[in-house]
PyMOL Python script that loads the backbone (N, CA, C, O; Angstrom):
from pymol import cmd

cmd.read_pdbstr("""\
ATOM      1  N   UNK A   1      28.212  36.187  50.087  1.00  0.00           N
ATOM      2  CA  UNK A   1      28.048  37.935  49.158  1.00  0.00           C
ATOM      3  C   UNK A   1      29.604  37.983  49.463  1.00  0.00           C
ATOM      4  O   UNK A   1      30.273  37.754  50.470  1.00  0.00           O
ATOM      5  N   UNK A   2      29.989  38.498  47.759  1.00  0.00           N
ATOM      6  CA  UNK A   2      31.499  38.694  48.027  1.00  0.00           C
ATOM      7  C   UNK A   2      31.389  40.285  48.202  1.00  0.00           C
ATOM      8  O   UNK A   2      30.323  40.882  48.345  1.00  0.00           O
ATOM      9  N   UNK A   3      32.666  40.879  48.169  1.00  0.00           N
ATOM     10  CA  UNK A   3      32.784  41.929  49.010  1.00  0.00           C
ATOM     11  C   UNK A   3      32.552  43.066  48.067  1.00  0.00           C
ATOM     12  O   UNK A   3      32.824  44.115  48.650  1.00  0.00           O
ATOM     13  N   UNK A   4      32.090  43.305  46.635  1.00  0.00           N
ATOM     14  CA  UNK A   4      32.280  43.843  45.768  1.00  0.00           C
ATOM     15  C   UNK A   4      30.194  43.783  45.672  1.00  0.00           C
ATOM     16  O   UNK A   4      29.353  44.644  45.416  1.00  0.00           O
ATOM     17  N   UNK A   5      30.146  42.888  45.889  1.00  0.00           N
ATOM     18  CA  UNK A   5      28.779  42.212  46.107  1.00  0.00           C
ATOM     19  C   UNK A   5      27.150  43.012  46.968  1.00  0.00           C
ATOM     20  O   UNK A   5      25.923  42.955  47.044  1.00  0.00           O
ATOM     21  N   UNK A   6      28.672  43.865  47.555  1.00  0.00           N
ATOM     22  CA  UNK A   6      28.127  44.179  49.424  1.00  0.00           C
ATOM     23  C   UNK A   6      28.207  45.506  49.230  1.00  0.00           C
ATOM     24  O   UNK A   6      27.196  46.170  49.460  1.00  0.00           O
ATOM     25  N   UNK A   7      29.484  46.204  48.744  1.00  0.00           N
ATOM     26  CA  UNK A   7      29.415  47.801  48.071  1.00  0.00           C
ATOM     27  C   UNK A   7      28.882  48.446  46.989  1.00  0.00           C
ATOM     28  O   UNK A   7      28.570  49.636  46.950  1.00  0.00           O
ATOM     29  N   UNK A   8      28.754  47.383  45.828  1.00  0.00           N
ATOM     30  CA  UNK A   8      27.348  47.599  45.190  1.00  0.00           C
ATOM     31  C   UNK A   8      25.959  47.549  45.825  1.00  0.00           C
ATOM     32  O   UNK A   8      24.987  48.187  45.420  1.00  0.00           O
ATOM     33  N   UNK A   9      25.979  46.710  46.874  1.00  0.00           N
ATOM     34  CA  UNK A   9      23.510  47.544  47.113  1.00  0.00           C
ATOM     35  C   UNK A   9      24.077  48.458  48.622  1.00  0.00           C
ATOM     36  O   UNK A   9      23.258  48.952  49.397  1.00  0.00           O
ATOM     37  N   UNK A  10      25.469  48.549  48.821  1.00  0.00           N
ATOM     38  CA  UNK A  10      25.634  49.770  49.879  1.00  0.00           C
ATOM     39  C   UNK A  10      25.325  51.417  49.381  1.00  0.00           C
ATOM     40  O   UNK A  10      24.977  52.498  49.855  1.00  0.00           O
ATOM     41  N   UNK A  11      25.832  50.587  47.688  1.00  0.00           N
ATOM     42  CA  UNK A  11      26.082  52.439  46.639  1.00  0.00           C
ATOM     43  C   UNK A  11      24.982  52.381  46.549  1.00  0.00           C
ATOM     44  O   UNK A  11      24.531  53.526  46.577  1.00  0.00           O
ATOM     45  N   UNK A  12      23.754  51.206  46.386  1.00  0.00           N
ATOM     46  CA  UNK A  12      22.143  51.319  45.750  1.00  0.00           C
ATOM     47  C   UNK A  12      21.369  52.038  46.782  1.00  0.00           C
ATOM     48  O   UNK A  12      21.006  53.199  46.591  1.00  0.00           O
ATOM     49  N   UNK A  13      21.117  51.429  47.809  1.00  0.00           N
ATOM     50  CA  UNK A  13      20.897  51.422  48.931  1.00  0.00           C
ATOM     51  C   UNK A  13      20.929  52.920  48.858  1.00  0.00           C
ATOM     52  O   UNK A  13      19.847  53.446  48.595  1.00  0.00           O
ATOM     53  N   UNK A  14      22.552  54.159  49.145  1.00  0.00           N
ATOM     54  CA  UNK A  14      22.621  55.276  49.270  1.00  0.00           C
ATOM     55  C   UNK A  14      22.335  56.519  48.117  1.00  0.00           C
ATOM     56  O   UNK A  14      22.419  57.732  48.305  1.00  0.00           O
ATOM     57  N   UNK A  15      21.930  55.707  46.722  1.00  0.00           N
ATOM     58  CA  UNK A  15      21.278  56.306  45.860  1.00  0.00           C
ATOM     59  C   UNK A  15      19.942  56.636  46.126  1.00  0.00           C
ATOM     60  O   UNK A  15      19.482  57.721  45.771  1.00  0.00           O
ATOM     61  N   UNK A  16      19.290  55.809  46.710  1.00  0.00           N
ATOM     62  CA  UNK A  16      18.098  55.159  46.725  1.00  0.00           C
ATOM     63  C   UNK A  16      17.338  56.492  47.758  1.00  0.00           C
ATOM     64  O   UNK A  16      16.310  57.129  47.528  1.00  0.00           O
ATOM     65  N   UNK A  17      18.435  56.603  49.113  1.00  0.00           N
ATOM     66  CA  UNK A  17      18.658  57.708  50.672  1.00  0.00           C
ATOM     67  C   UNK A  17      17.902  59.025  49.796  1.00  0.00           C
ATOM     68  O   UNK A  17      16.975  59.825  49.919  1.00  0.00           O
ATOM     69  N   UNK A  18      19.368  58.509  48.508  1.00  0.00           N
ATOM     70  CA  UNK A  18      19.265  60.372  48.614  1.00  0.00           C
ATOM     71  C   UNK A  18      18.012  61.103  47.180  1.00  0.00           C
ATOM     72  O   UNK A  18      17.523  62.208  46.944  1.00  0.00           O
ATOM     73  N   UNK A  19      17.970  60.176  46.754  1.00  0.00           N
ATOM     74  CA  UNK A  19      16.630  59.649  45.957  1.00  0.00           C
ATOM     75  C   UNK A  19      15.812  60.857  46.707  1.00  0.00           C
ATOM     76  O   UNK A  19      15.763  62.077  46.550  1.00  0.00           O
ATOM     77  N   UNK A  20      15.089  59.761  47.752  1.00  0.00           N
ATOM     78  CA  UNK A  20      14.177  59.885  48.888  1.00  0.00           C
ATOM     79  C   UNK A  20      14.425  61.542  49.379  1.00  0.00           C
ATOM     80  O   UNK A  20      13.489  62.215  49.809  1.00  0.00           O
ATOM     81  N   UNK A  21      15.183  61.832  49.306  1.00  0.00           N
ATOM     82  CA  UNK A  21      15.431  62.684  50.619  1.00  0.00           C
ATOM     83  C   UNK A  21      15.332  63.960  49.796  1.00  0.00           C
ATOM     84  O   UNK A  21      14.892  64.941  50.394  1.00  0.00           O
ATOM     85  N   UNK A  22      15.907  64.200  47.628  1.00  0.00           N
ATOM     86  CA  UNK A  22      15.799  65.132  47.851  1.00  0.00           C
ATOM     87  C   UNK A  22      14.312  65.950  47.079  1.00  0.00           C
ATOM     88  O   UNK A  22      13.819  67.077  47.027  1.00  0.00           O
ATOM     89  N   UNK A  23      13.998  64.392  46.502  1.00  0.00           N
ATOM     90  CA  UNK A  23      11.893  64.433  46.066  1.00  0.00           C
ATOM     91  C   UNK A  23      11.505  64.925  47.360  1.00  0.00           C
ATOM     92  O   UNK A  23      11.357  66.132  47.167  1.00  0.00           O
ATOM     93  N   UNK A  24      11.403  64.827  47.855  1.00  0.00           N
ATOM     94  CA  UNK A  24      11.387  65.377  49.189  1.00  0.00           C
ATOM     95  C   UNK A  24      11.118  66.421  50.059  1.00  0.00           C
ATOM     96  O   UNK A  24      10.453  66.451  51.095  1.00  0.00           O
ATOM     97  N   UNK A  25      11.833  67.391  49.386  1.00  0.00           N
ATOM     98  CA  UNK A  25      12.817  69.160  49.335  1.00  0.00           C
ATOM     99  C   UNK A  25      11.602  69.444  48.318  1.00  0.00           C
ATOM    100  O   UNK A  25      10.988  70.301  48.954  1.00  0.00           O
ATOM    101  N   UNK A  26      11.089  69.304  47.470  1.00  0.00           N
ATOM    102  CA  UNK A  26      10.617  69.703  45.757  1.00  0.00           C
ATOM    103  C   UNK A  26       9.412  69.516  47.100  1.00  0.00           C
ATOM    104  O   UNK A  26       9.457  70.246  48.091  1.00  0.00           O
ATOM    105  N   UNK A  27       8.396  68.453  46.928  1.00  0.00           N
ATOM    106  CA  UNK A  27       6.948  68.526  48.296  1.00  0.00           C
ATOM    107  C   UNK A  27       6.992  69.636  49.234  1.00  0.00           C
ATOM    108  O   UNK A  27       6.042  70.414  49.138  1.00  0.00           O
ATOM    109  N   UNK A  28       8.006  69.936  50.257  1.00  0.00           N
ATOM    110  CA  UNK A  28       8.353  70.720  50.857  1.00  0.00           C
ATOM    111  C   UNK A  28       8.216  71.785  50.242  1.00  0.00           C
ATOM    112  O   UNK A  28       7.079  72.252  50.321  1.00  0.00           O
ATOM    113  N   UNK A  29       9.015  72.417  49.591  1.00  0.00           N
ATOM    114  CA  UNK A  29       9.018  73.786  49.085  1.00  0.00           C
ATOM    115  C   UNK A  29       7.578  73.955  48.180  1.00  0.00           C
ATOM    116  O   UNK A  29       7.505  75.057  47.636  1.00  0.00           O
ATOM    117  N   UNK A  30       6.939  73.451  48.042  1.00  0.00           N
ATOM    118  CA  UNK A  30       5.749  73.532  46.962  1.00  0.00           C
ATOM    119  C   UNK A  30       4.541  73.723  49.009  1.00  0.00           C
ATOM    120  O   UNK A  30       3.886  74.582  49.599  1.00  0.00           O
ATOM    121  N   UNK A  31       4.881  72.606  49.165  1.00  0.00           N
ATOM    122  CA  UNK A  31       3.636  72.709  50.644  1.00  0.00           C
ATOM    123  C   UNK A  31       4.248  74.245  51.176  1.00  0.00           C
ATOM    124  O   UNK A  31       3.458  74.891  50.488  1.00  0.00           O
ATOM    125  N   UNK A  32       5.147  75.437  51.959  1.00  0.00           N
ATOM    126  CA  UNK A  32       5.431  76.327  52.109  1.00  0.00           C
ATOM    127  C   UNK A  32       5.084  77.566  51.789  1.00  0.00           C
ATOM    128  O   UNK A  32       4.455  78.329  52.521  1.00  0.00           O
ATOM    129  N   UNK A  33       5.547  77.836  50.512  1.00  0.00           N
ATOM    130  CA  UNK A  33       5.802  78.089  49.176  1.00  0.00           C
ATOM    131  C   UNK A  33       3.551  78.415  49.572  1.00  0.00           C
ATOM    132  O   UNK A  33       3.140  79.501  49.980  1.00  0.00           O
ATOM    133  N   UNK A  34       2.853  77.516  49.370  1.00  0.00           N
ATOM    134  CA  UNK A  34       1.160  77.317  48.954  1.00  0.00           C
ATOM    135  C   UNK A  34       0.814  77.981  50.325  1.00  0.00           C
ATOM    136  O   UNK A  34       0.179  79.035  50.289  1.00  0.00           O
ATOM    137  N   UNK A  35       1.178  77.456  51.523  1.00  0.00           N
ATOM    138  CA  UNK A  35       0.625  78.378  52.447  1.00  0.00           C
ATOM    139  C   UNK A  35       1.325  79.164  52.665  1.00  0.00           C
ATOM    140  O   UNK A  35       1.446  79.406  51.464  1.00  0.00           O
ATOM    141  N   UNK A  36       1.639  79.507  52.883  1.00  0.00           N
ATOM    142  CA  UNK A  36       2.603  81.630  52.660  1.00  0.00           C
ATOM    143  C   UNK A  36       1.681  81.694  51.342  1.00  0.00           C
ATOM    144  O   UNK A  36       1.563  82.913  51.219  1.00  0.00           O
ATOM    145  N   UNK A  37       1.411  81.479  50.948  1.00  0.00           N
ATOM    146  CA  UNK A  37       0.400  82.769  49.476  1.00  0.00           C
ATOM    147  C   UNK A  37      -0.769  82.575  49.844  1.00  0.00           C
ATOM    148  O   UNK A  37      -1.572  83.473  49.590  1.00  0.00           O
ATOM    149  N   UNK A  38      -1.345  81.118  50.693  1.00  0.00           N
ATOM    150  CA  UNK A  38      -2.376  81.565  50.888  1.00  0.00           C
ATOM    151  C   UNK A  38      -2.318  82.385  52.003  1.00  0.00           C
ATOM    152  O   UNK A  38      -3.457  82.846  51.930  1.00  0.00           O
ATOM    153  N   UNK A  39      -1.869  82.867  52.906  1.00  0.00           N
ATOM    154  CA  UNK A  39      -2.652  82.985  54.336  1.00  0.00           C
ATOM    155  C   UNK A  39      -2.234  84.457  53.974  1.00  0.00           C
ATOM    156  O   UNK A  39      -2.286  85.215  54.943  1.00  0.00           O
ATOM    157  N   UNK A  40      -1.838  85.018  52.812  1.00  0.00           N
ATOM    158  CA  UNK A  40      -1.395  85.991  52.075  1.00  0.00           C
ATOM    159  C   UNK A  40      -2.097  86.217  52.067  1.00  0.00           C
ATOM    160  O   UNK A  40      -2.358  87.180  52.787  1.00  0.00           O
ATOM    161  N   UNK A  41      -3.678  85.341  50.912  1.00  0.00           N
ATOM    162  CA  UNK A  41      -4.582  85.755  50.188  1.00  0.00           C
ATOM    163  C   UNK A  41      -5.522  86.077  51.079  1.00  0.00           C
ATOM    164  O   UNK A  41      -6.264  87.050  50.948  1.00  0.00           O
ATOM    165  N   UNK A  42      -5.546  85.325  51.984  1.00  0.00           N
ATOM    166  CA  UNK A  42      -6.426  85.606  52.844  1.00  0.00           C
ATOM    167  C   UNK A  42      -6.133  86.906  54.023  1.00  0.00           C
ATOM    168  O   UNK A  42      -7.095  87.121  54.760  1.00  0.00           O
ATOM    169  N   UNK A  43      -5.459  87.379  54.147  1.00  0.00           N
ATOM    170  CA  UNK A  43      -5.662  89.137  54.106  1.00  0.00           C
ATOM    171  C   UNK A  43      -5.573  89.453  54.049  1.00  0.00           C
ATOM    172  O   UNK A  43      -5.418  90.364  54.861  1.00  0.00           O
ATOM    173  N   UNK A  44      -5.379  89.445  52.163  1.00  0.00           N
ATOM    174  CA  UNK A  44      -5.998  90.763  52.346  1.00  0.00           C
ATOM    175  C   UNK A  44      -6.694  90.118  51.615  1.00  0.00           C
ATOM    176  O   UNK A  44      -6.162  89.023  51.801  1.00  0.00           O
ATOM    177  N   UNK A  45      -7.320  89.965  51.059  1.00  0.00           N
ATOM    178  CA  UNK A  45      -9.333  89.029  51.478  1.00  0.00           C
ATOM    179  C   UNK A  45     -10.016  89.472  52.258  1.00  0.00           C
ATOM    180  O   UNK A  45     -10.920  90.182  51.817  1.00  0.00           O
ATOM    181  N   UNK A  46      -9.925  89.276  53.798  1.00  0.00           N
ATOM    182  CA  UNK A  46     -10.183  89.921  55.357  1.00  0.00           C
ATOM    183  C   UNK A  46     -10.345  91.797  55.116  1.00  0.00           C
ATOM    184  O   UNK A  46     -11.236  92.635  55.253  1.00  0.00           O
ATOM    185  N   UNK A  47      -8.671  91.767  54.621  1.00  0.00           N
ATOM    186  CA  UNK A  47      -8.676  93.411  54.887  1.00  0.00           C
ATOM    187  C   UNK A  47      -9.414  94.458  53.523  1.00  0.00           C
ATOM    188  O   UNK A  47      -9.540  95.681  53.456  1.00  0.00           O
ATOM    189  N   UNK A  48      -9.805  93.339  52.533  1.00  0.00           N
ATOM    190  CA  UNK A  48     -10.206  94.054  51.970  1.00  0.00           C
ATOM    191  C   UNK A  48      -8.636  95.232  50.717  1.00  0.00           C
ATOM    192  O   UNK A  48      -9.364  96.148  50.333  1.00  0.00           O
ATOM    193  N   UNK A  49      -8.187  95.328  50.517  1.00  0.00           N
ATOM    194  CA  UNK A  49      -7.031  95.497  49.893  1.00  0.00           C
ATOM    195  C   UNK A  49      -7.218  95.355  49.087  1.00  0.00           C
ATOM    196  O   UNK A  49      -7.559  94.239  48.696  1.00  0.00           O
ATOM    197  N   UNK A  50      -7.089  96.702  48.074  1.00  0.00           N
ATOM    198  CA  UNK A  50      -7.054  96.651  45.963  1.00  0.00           C
ATOM    199  C   UNK A  50      -5.645  96.400  45.709  1.00  0.00           C
ATOM    200  O   UNK A  50      -5.365  96.466  44.512  1.00  0.00           O
ATOM    201  N   UNK A  51      -4.600  96.110  46.549  1.00  0.00           N
ATOM    202  CA  UNK A  51      -2.782  95.821  45.906  1.00  0.00           C
ATOM    203  C   UNK A  51      -3.151  94.406  47.160  1.00  0.00           C
ATOM    204  O   UNK A  51      -3.718  94.292  48.247  1.00  0.00           O
ATOM    205  N   UNK A  52      -2.608  93.758  46.431  1.00  0.00           N
ATOM    206  CA  UNK A  52      -1.907  92.174  47.285  1.00  0.00           C
ATOM    207  C   UNK A  52      -0.831  91.588  47.432  1.00  0.00           C
ATOM    208  O   UNK A  52      -0.228  90.606  47.000  1.00  0.00           O
ATOM    209  N   UNK A  53      -0.617  93.126  48.762  1.00  0.00           N
ATOM    210  CA  UNK A  53       0.863  93.341  48.690  1.00  0.00           C
ATOM    211  C   UNK A  53       0.887  92.450  50.213  1.00  0.00           C
ATOM    212  O   UNK A  53       1.987  92.346  50.757  1.00  0.00           O
ATOM    213  N   UNK A  54      -0.042  91.965  50.729  1.00  0.00           N
ATOM    214  CA  UNK A  54       0.645  90.900  51.644  1.00  0.00           C
ATOM    215  C   UNK A  54       0.680  89.405  50.679  1.00  0.00           C
ATOM    216  O   UNK A  54       1.654  88.652  50.661  1.00  0.00           O
ATOM    217  N   UNK A  55      -0.241  89.242  50.120  1.00  0.00           N
ATOM    218  CA  UNK A  55       0.362  87.722  49.055  1.00  0.00           C
ATOM    219  C   UNK A  55       1.280  88.361  48.495  1.00  0.00           C
ATOM    220  O   UNK A  55       0.694  89.417  48.257  1.00  0.00           O
ATOM    221  N   UNK A  56       2.208  88.472  48.148  1.00  0.00           N
ATOM    222  CA  UNK A  56       2.839  89.091  47.384  1.00  0.00           C
ATOM    223  C   UNK A  56       4.052  88.353  48.371  1.00  0.00           C
ATOM    224  O   UNK A  56       4.484  87.220  48.157  1.00  0.00           O
ATOM    225  N   UNK A  57       4.620  89.480  49.792  1.00  0.00           N
ATOM    226  CA  UNK A  57       5.202  89.473  50.782  1.00  0.00           C
ATOM    227  C   UNK A  57       4.983  88.080  51.539  1.00  0.00           C
ATOM    228  O   UNK A  57       5.734  87.717  52.445  1.00  0.00           O
ATOM    229  N   UNK A  58       4.134  87.497  51.192  1.00  0.00           N
ATOM    230  CA  UNK A  58       3.709  86.366  52.173  1.00  0.00           C
ATOM    231  C   UNK A  58       4.569  85.043  51.437  1.00  0.00           C
ATOM    232  O   UNK A  58       5.307  84.092  51.697  1.00  0.00           O
ATOM    233  N   UNK A  59       4.096  85.527  50.680  1.00  0.00           N
ATOM    234  CA  UNK A  59       4.805  84.814  49.159  1.00  0.00           C
ATOM    235  C   UNK A  59       6.785  84.283  49.091  1.00  0.00           C
ATOM    236  O   UNK A  59       7.651  83.452  49.367  1.00  0.00           O
ATOM    237  N   UNK A  60       6.451  85.507  48.521  1.00  0.00           N
ATOM    238  CA  UNK A  60       8.018  86.141  48.768  1.00  0.00           C
ATOM    239  C   UNK A  60       8.622  85.695  50.251  1.00  0.00           C
ATOM    240  O   UNK A  60       9.808  86.022  50.201  1.00  0.00           O
ATOM    241  N   UNK A  61       8.438  85.288  51.135  1.00  0.00           N
ATOM    242  CA  UNK A  61       8.699  84.916  51.931  1.00  0.00           C
ATOM    243  C   UNK A  61       8.926  83.762  52.358  1.00  0.00           C
ATOM    244  O   UNK A  61       9.892  83.492  53.071  1.00  0.00           O
ATOM    245  N   UNK A  62       7.806  82.693  51.862  1.00  0.00           N
ATOM    246  CA  UNK A  62       7.907  81.550  51.792  1.00  0.00           C
ATOM    247  C   UNK A  62       9.361  80.960  50.446  1.00  0.00           C
ATOM    248  O   UNK A  62      10.475  81.089  50.954  1.00  0.00           O
ATOM    249  N   UNK A  63       9.377  80.765  49.932  1.00  0.00           N
ATOM    250  CA  UNK A  63      10.425  80.843  49.229  1.00  0.00           C
ATOM    251  C   UNK A  63      11.874  80.917  49.695  1.00  0.00           C
ATOM    252  O   UNK A  63      12.732  80.045  49.556  1.00  0.00           O
ATOM    253  N   UNK A  64      12.027  82.430  50.426  1.00  0.00           N
ATOM    254  CA  UNK A  64      13.065  82.783  51.747  1.00  0.00           C
ATOM    255  C   UNK A  64      12.499  81.144  52.604  1.00  0.00           C
ATOM    256  O   UNK A  64      13.226  80.303  52.075  1.00  0.00           O
ATOM    257  N   UNK A  65      12.233  80.931  52.898  1.00  0.00           N
ATOM    258  CA  UNK A  65      12.146  79.824  54.413  1.00  0.00           C
ATOM    259  C   UNK A  65      12.588  78.485  53.360  1.00  0.00           C
ATOM    260  O   UNK A  65      13.519  77.702  53.171  1.00  0.00           O
ATOM    261  N   UNK A  66      11.211  78.830  52.831  1.00  0.00           N
ATOM    262  CA  UNK A  66      11.964  77.110  52.095  1.00  0.00           C
ATOM    263  C   UNK A  66      13.001  76.460  51.441  1.00  0.00           C
ATOM    264  O   UNK A  66      13.506  75.346  51.572  1.00  0.00           O
ATOM    265  N   UNK A  67      13.270  77.697  50.479  1.00  0.00           N
ATOM    266  CA  UNK A  67      15.312  78.210  50.588  1.00  0.00           C
ATOM    267  C   UNK A  67      16.314  78.110  50.789  1.00  0.00           C
ATOM    268  O   UNK A  67      17.240  77.981  49.988  1.00  0.00           O
ATOM    269  N   UNK A  68      16.338  78.163  52.263  1.00  0.00           N
ATOM    270  CA  UNK A  68      16.865  78.405  53.777  1.00  0.00           C
ATOM    271  C   UNK A  68      16.531  76.543  53.845  1.00  0.00           C
ATOM    272  O   UNK A  68      17.175  75.527  54.107  1.00  0.00           O
ATOM    273  N   UNK A  69      15.666  76.764  53.591  1.00  0.00           N
ATOM    274  CA  UNK A  69      15.740  75.185  55.149  1.00  0.00           C
ATOM    275  C   UNK A  69      16.029  74.033  54.045  1.00  0.00           C
ATOM    276  O   UNK A  69      16.093  72.847  54.367  1.00  0.00           O
ATOM    277  N   UNK A  70      16.233  74.586  52.434  1.00  0.00           N
ATOM    278  CA  UNK A  70      16.916  73.239  51.287  1.00  0.00           C
ATOM    279  C   UNK A  70      18.344  73.631  51.407  1.00  0.00           C
ATOM    280  O   UNK A  70      19.179  72.811  51.026  1.00  0.00           O
ATOM    281  N   UNK A  71      18.674  74.582  51.805  1.00  0.00           N
ATOM    282  CA  UNK A  71      20.185  74.799  51.179  1.00  0.00           C
ATOM    283  C   UNK A  71      20.384  74.300  53.149  1.00  0.00           C
ATOM    284  O   UNK A  71      21.222  73.400  53.194  1.00  0.00           O
ATOM    285  N   UNK A  72      19.890  74.628  54.518  1.00  0.00           N
ATOM    286  CA  UNK A  72      20.574  73.887  55.442  1.00  0.00           C
ATOM    287  C   UNK A  72      20.862  71.721  55.261  1.00  0.00           C
ATOM    288  O   UNK A  72      21.888  71.099  55.536  1.00  0.00           O
ATOM    289  N   UNK A  73      19.470  71.141  54.702  1.00  0.00           N
ATOM    290  CA  UNK A  73      19.685  69.835  54.622  1.00  0.00           C
ATOM    291  C   UNK A  73      20.708  69.755  53.761  1.00  0.00           C
ATOM    292  O   UNK A  73      21.692  69.195  54.244  1.00  0.00           O
ATOM    293  N   UNK A  74      20.849  70.222  52.343  1.00  0.00           N
ATOM    294  CA  UNK A  74      21.799  69.893  51.697  1.00  0.00           C
ATOM    295  C   UNK A  74      23.807  69.948  52.228  1.00  0.00           C
ATOM    296  O   UNK A  74      24.866  69.439  51.859  1.00  0.00           O
ATOM    297  N   UNK A  75      23.169  71.173  53.558  1.00  0.00           N
ATOM    298  CA  UNK A  75      24.615  70.930  53.813  1.00  0.00           C
ATOM    299  C   UNK A  75      25.366  69.813  55.089  1.00  0.00           C
ATOM    300  O   UNK A  75      26.402  69.881  55.750  1.00  0.00           O
ATOM    301  N   UNK A  76      24.536  69.078  55.025  1.00  0.00           N
ATOM    302  CA  UNK A  76      24.226  68.125  56.861  1.00  0.00           C
ATOM    303  C   UNK A  76      24.384  67.382  55.602  1.00  0.00           C
ATOM    304  O   UNK A  76      24.336  66.152  55.601  1.00  0.00           O
TER     305      UNK A  76
END
""", "prot")
cmd.dss("prot")
cmd.show_as("cartoon", "prot")
cmd.util.cbc("prot")
cmd.orient("prot")
């Protein structure tokens, strides 16, 4: 194998690793937001709240937490 072929192989591996890393971030964000929203919904349901403020608050918390985790991973 020549040096150019080795460099191309390394570049392909790096791009595949980056693709896998960033595609899993999307699923992680969906999971975090979903869990927080579901927890807020259940809390509102258990306490018979007329307005769903806990659902909204926990959904927003999930968004901010997931964004924080994405930014932290991108920096590394």
